[in-house]
C-alpha positions in Angstrom: 29.2 -40.6 -23.7 28.5 -44.2 -24.8 31.5 -44.1 -27.2 33.7 -44.0 -24.0 32.5 -47.5 -23.3 33.5 -48.7 -26.7 30.3 -48.1 -28.7 30.6 -47.4 -32.4 28.7 -44.3 -33.4 27.2 -44.4 -36.9 25.5 -41.3 -38.2 22.7 -42.0 -40.7 21.7 -39.3 -43.3 18.0 -38.9 -42.8 15.4 -39.0 -40.0 14.7 -41.2 -37.0 12.8 -43.8 -39.1 15.8 -44.1 -41.4 18.1 -44.6 -38.5 15.8 -47.3 -37.1 15.8 -49.1 -40.5 19.6 -48.9 -40.7 20.0 -50.2 -37.2 17.8 -53.2 -38.0 19.6 -53.9 -41.3 23.0 -53.8 -39.6 21.8 -56.0 -36.7 20.4 -58.6 -39.2 23.6 -58.5 -41.2 25.7 -59.1 -38.1 23.4 -61.5 -36.2 22.7 -59.0 -33.5 19.4 -58.5 -31.6 17.8 -55.1 -31.7 16.5 -53.9 -28.3 14.2 -50.9 -28.9 10.8 -49.6 -27.9 10.1 -48.8 -31.5 8.2 -51.6 -33.2 7.4 -52.6 -36.8 5.7 -55.6 -38.4 7.4 -58.8 -37.1 9.2 -56.9 -34.4 6.8 -56.5 -31.5 7.9 -58.8 -28.7 11.0 -57.0 -27.6 9.5 -53.5 -27.8 6.6 -54.8 -25.6 9.1 -56.1 -23.0 11.0 -52.8 -23.1 7.7 -50.9 -22.5 6.9 -53.3 -19.6 10.2 -52.3 -18.1 9.2 -48.7 -18.2 6.4 -49.5 -15.7 9.0 -49.8 -13.0 9.3 -46.0 -13.0 5.6 -45.8 -12.2 5.7 -48.3 -9.4 8.7 -46.6 -7.8 7.2 -43.2 -8.1 3.8 -44.2 -6.7 5.5 -45.8 -3.7 7.2 -42.5 -2.8 4.3 -40.2 -3.5 2.0 -39.4 -0.5 -1.0 -39.6 -2.8 -1.6 -40.4 -6.5 -0.8 -37.7 -9.0 -3.5 -35.6 -10.6 -1.3 -34.9 -13.7 1.7 -36.6 -15.3 3.9 -35.0 -17.9 5.9 -37.3 -20.1 8.4 -37.1 -22.9 6.5 -38.6 -25.9 9.2 -39.2 -28.5 7.8 -42.1 -30.7 5.3 -42.9 -28.0 6.6 -46.1 -26.4 7.6 -44.5 -23.1 4.4 -42.3 -22.9 2.1 -45.3 -23.8 3.7 -47.6 -21.2 3.5 -45.0 -18.4 0.0 -43.8 -19.2 -1.2 -47.4 -19.7 0.2 -48.6 -16.4 -1.2 -45.6 -14.6 -4.6 -46.3 -16.1 -4.4 -49.9 -14.9 -3.2 -49.0 -11.4 -5.2 -45.9 -10.8 -8.2 -46.2 -13.1 -9.7 -43.2 -14.8 
């Protein structure tokens, strides 16, 4: 779907971690900025900001719910989304 908007699709032989490394390599080579919730040593600020952005989902959901949820099921992936949502819920709702 994103190719329809002009994105170049590059397939990397290997797993997710190899894809992340290749994206970082190409970005560095071309002077681009990586925007991802996956962090590595020296690349923590942007993932932290992306994770903060995920908290909008929590705020919007809590505004619309008649009472706080008792359970929340999240897609975990590499953990950034789940950590941001769970962490924000813990701050807002407590234990």
